[in-house]
C-alpha positions in Angstrom: -19.8 -109.1 -7.4 -21.4 -106.2 -5.7 -20.1 -102.8 -6.7 -19.3 -100.5 -3.8 -20.1 -96.8 -4.1 -17.6 -94.5 -2.5 -19.5 -91.9 -0.4 -18.5 -88.3 -0.5 -16.4 -87.4 2.5 -15.1 -83.8 2.2 -17.6 -81.2 3.2 -18.3 -78.4 0.8 -20.3 -75.1 0.7 -21.8 -73.7 -2.5 -21.8 -69.9 -2.8 -24.3 -68.3 -5.1 -24.7 -64.6 -5.6 -26.3 -62.1 -8.0 -26.3 -58.4 -7.8 -29.8 -57.0 -8.3 -33.5 -57.6 -7.9 -33.7 -57.4 -11.7 -31.7 -60.6 -11.9 -33.9 -62.5 -9.4 -36.0 -65.1 -11.1 -33.7 -65.3 -14.1 -31.2 -68.1 -14.7 -28.4 -67.2 -12.2 -29.6 -69.4 -9.3 -30.2 -72.5 -11.5 -27.0 -72.1 -13.5 -24.8 -71.6 -10.4 -26.4 -74.4 -8.4 -26.3 -76.9 -11.2 -22.7 -76.4 -12.1 -21.6 -76.5 -8.4 -23.5 -79.7 -7.8 -22.0 -81.2 -10.9 -18.5 -80.3 -9.6 -19.3 -81.7 -6.2 -20.5 -85.0 -7.7 -17.4 -85.3 -10.0 -15.0 -84.7 -7.0 -17.0 -86.6 -4.4 -17.7 -83.6 -2.2 -20.5 -83.6 0.3 -22.6 -80.4 0.0 -23.3 -79.4 3.6 -24.4 -75.8 3.0 -25.6 -73.6 0.2 -25.2 -69.9 0.7 -27.2 -67.6 -1.5 -26.8 -63.8 -1.5 -29.8 -62.8 -3.6 -29.6 -59.3 -5.0 -26.5 -58.4 -2.9 -23.8 -56.3 -4.3 -20.2 -57.5 -4.2 -19.1 -54.2 -5.6 -20.2 -52.3 -2.6 -19.0 -55.0 -0.2 -22.6 -55.7 1.1 -22.1 -59.4 0.5 -19.5 -59.3 3.3 -21.1 -56.8 5.7 -24.8 -57.7 5.2 -24.7 -60.9 3.2 -24.4 -64.6 4.0 -20.9 -64.8 2.6 -19.7 -62.5 5.4 -21.3 -64.8 7.9 -19.5 -67.8 6.5 -16.2 -66.0 6.5 -16.7 -65.0 10.2 -17.5 -68.7 11.0 -14.3 -69.7 9.2 -12.3 -67.0 11.2 -13.9 -68.3 14.4 -12.8 -71.9 13.4 -16.5 -73.0 13.5 -16.1 -74.5 10.0 -14.4 -77.9 10.2 -11.4 -78.6 7.9 -10.9 -79.8 5.3 -13.7 -77.8 3.7 -14.3 -76.6 0.1 -16.0 -73.4 -1.0 -17.4 -73.7 -4.5 -18.4 -70.6 -6.5 -19.0 -69.9 -10.1 -16.2 -67.4 -10.5 -14.1 -65.0 -8.4 -16.4 -62.2 -9.6 -19.2 -63.9 -7.7 -17.0 -63.9 -4.6 -16.0 -60.2 -4.8 -16.1 -57.2 -7.0 -14.6 -54.7 -4.6 -11.4 -52.8 -5.4 -8.6 -55.4 -5.7 -6.9 -54.7 -2.4 -10.3 -55.0 -0.6 -11.2 -58.2 -2.6 -7.8 -59.8 -2.0 -8.2 -59.8 1.8 -11.2 -62.2 2.1 -9.8 -64.4 -0.7 -6.4 -64.8 1.0 -8.1 -65.0 4.4 -10.2 -68.0 3.4 -7.2 -69.8 1.8 -4.9 -69.1 4.8 -7.6 -70.5 7.1 -7.5 -73.8 5.2 -10.5 -73.4 3.0 -10.1 -74.9 -0.5 -11.7 -72.4 -2.9 -12.9 -73.7 -6.2 -14.0 -71.5 -9.1 -16.1 -73.3 -11.7 -15.7 -71.2 -14.9 -12.0 -71.6 -15.0 -11.9 -74.9 -12.9 -9.3 -73.4 -10.6 -8.7 -74.9 -7.1 -7.0 -72.5 -4.7 -5.2 -73.8 -1.6 -2.1 -72.6 0.3 -0.2 -75.5 -1.4 -1.5 -74.8 -5.0 -0.7 -71.1 -4.5 2.9 -71.9 -3.3 3.5 -74.6 -6.0 3.2 -72.3 -9.0 5.4 -69.5 -7.8 2.6 -67.0 -7.5 1.1 -67.3 -11.0 -2.3 -68.4 -9.6 -2.3 -65.4 -7.2 -1.4 -63.1 -10.1 -4.2 -64.6 -12.2 -6.7 -64.1 -9.4 -5.6 -60.5 -9.0 -6.2 -59.9 -12.7 -9.7 -61.4 -12.4 -10.4 -59.2 -9.4 -9.2 -56.1 -11.3 -11.4 -56.9 -14.3 -14.4 -57.6 -12.1 -14.0 -54.4 -10.2 -13.5 -52.3 -13.4 -16.5 -53.9 -15.0 -18.7 -53.0 -12.0 -17.2 -49.5 -11.7 -17.9 -48.8 -15.4 -21.5 -50.0 -15.0 -22.0 -47.9 -11.9 -20.7 -44.8 -13.6 -23.1 -45.4 -16.6 -26.1 -45.9 -14.4 -25.2 -42.8 -12.3 -24.9 -40.7 -15.4 -28.2 -42.0 -16.8 -30.0 -41.1 -13.5 -28.4 -37.7 -13.4 -29.6 -37.0 -17.0 -33.1 -38.1 -16.1 -33.1 -35.8 -13.1 -31.9 -32.9 -15.2 -34.6 -33.5 -17.8 -37.3 -33.8 -15.0 -36.2 -30.4 -13.7 -36.9 -28.7 -17.0 -40.5 -27.5 -17.2 -42.5 -28.9 -20.2 -42.8 -25.5 -21.8 -39.1 -24.9 -21.7 -38.4 -28.5 -22.9 -40.5 -27.9 -26.0 -38.4 -24.9 -26.8 -35.1 -26.9 -26.7 -33.6 -28.0 -30.0 -34.1 -31.6 -30.9 -30.9 -33.8 -30.7 -29.3 -34.3 -34.1 -29.8 -37.8 -35.5 
């Protein structure tokens, strides 16, 4: 008896993003691609596109205005992406780190357009039907993840800004004046 392999039939797009040049060349690309491919294999999805936003901020929204995710969303809005279609990403924080109300719009827009959104870290599958079936709990959970992602990025941004401001102030103090300053207490 010859075994028959069932071919993948539902098209899927993998979305990979990391925020800064410092992360380029590290493990983000490999990790995100491998886990997405594993999911696609397990669910018999046909990967038709891989979108990579390398060193593109989701906190600033550049991934939507300048990045390839924004291009994909515009194709979805223009109905240039055939349905059914699955968008696979590692986590909602890969998809967006903007303020929750700004992050919610593209998330809901994709789902309302008929895209199935899959997040790998929590193995969630977001569709209009799944969002309706649970009475809003999945939407609430998504909003909490969006809040956490934005707050985490906002905190990092404040810390980096404060560090640069301190460095600028220190650079403005002449060496002779700096040597006269008391040493910080240890």
